[in-house]
C-alpha positions, 0 to 999 in steps of 0.5 A: 123385813116389814112392809114399811121400810121405806127406801129412800125415793119413798117405795116400800122395799117390796119382799119380791122382783116383782112386787117391785116392778109393779110398784115402779109401773104404779109409780110411773103411771101415777106421774102421768095423772088420771085419766089415762089409757090403758098401758101395757109392760112387757117385764125383762130380766134386767141382768139379760137386757144389759147383757143382750140389749146394751143400747135399750139398756142405757136409754132406760140407764139401768147400765147407771146403776150401782152394783148392789142395786142389781140383782134379780129384778125386772125392767118393765118396757112400755108397749105400744098405746092399747087401742081405745076401741079394742076392749083390753080382754079382747087386745090381751087374746091377741099378744105373742110374747117373745122367749126374752120376756119374763112377764108383762103388766097392765095398768088400767083405771076403773070405776068401783063401787063399794059392796054396800052400793053394788047391791042396788045396782038395776040389773037390766041395763046394758053394758053402757048404761051400767058404765053410766050409771056408775060413773054417776053414782056418788060412793064410785071411787076411781081406781087405778089398778096395776097388774103383772103376771110372770111366765111362771105363774107368780102374780101381782097387783097393785090399787091406788084409788084416786081419793088417796092418791099417794104411794103410802096407799097403795094395795098390793096383793097377788089376787086383788084383779084375779080376772086380769091377772087370769087374762094377762097369764094367757098371753104366755100361753103355747 
């Protein structure tokens, strides 16, 4: 199955359930537009959710799915909003998931510079000055990163550039944002 098979909704028929969940979250985030706060999602096994939380499954429309759409899949369940006052990694350090949660995902917007511009970054800037310098750089690009990890260590991520804002331009890969994936994986550490 190639990555370019498109399902009727236009999302690629991604190989694994985690990739599908990441693309579903990316699609959801893209519907909200840009300049959004970071969002956190629990990933729950869809079958288990249907069995143990029929009310919630009904709210999420999971009881409407045809049997053919069932099978290994994860349902993203959005969590309370992440406070903008707390750095994301600090916030993630405060999370403990219940056993029913199989994984988690976060979507966050960042400014990125091409490697050619990174060499020119002034070395002596504080964090806020650096953020401002990047934000004013003519070659900057805004990117939305969706990173998901499972309890067993599997990880996946999707990157969408603001200037190439279409589902066909989304990059996916397990190691695109290793730092964030590590931080998410740590939320499952006992």
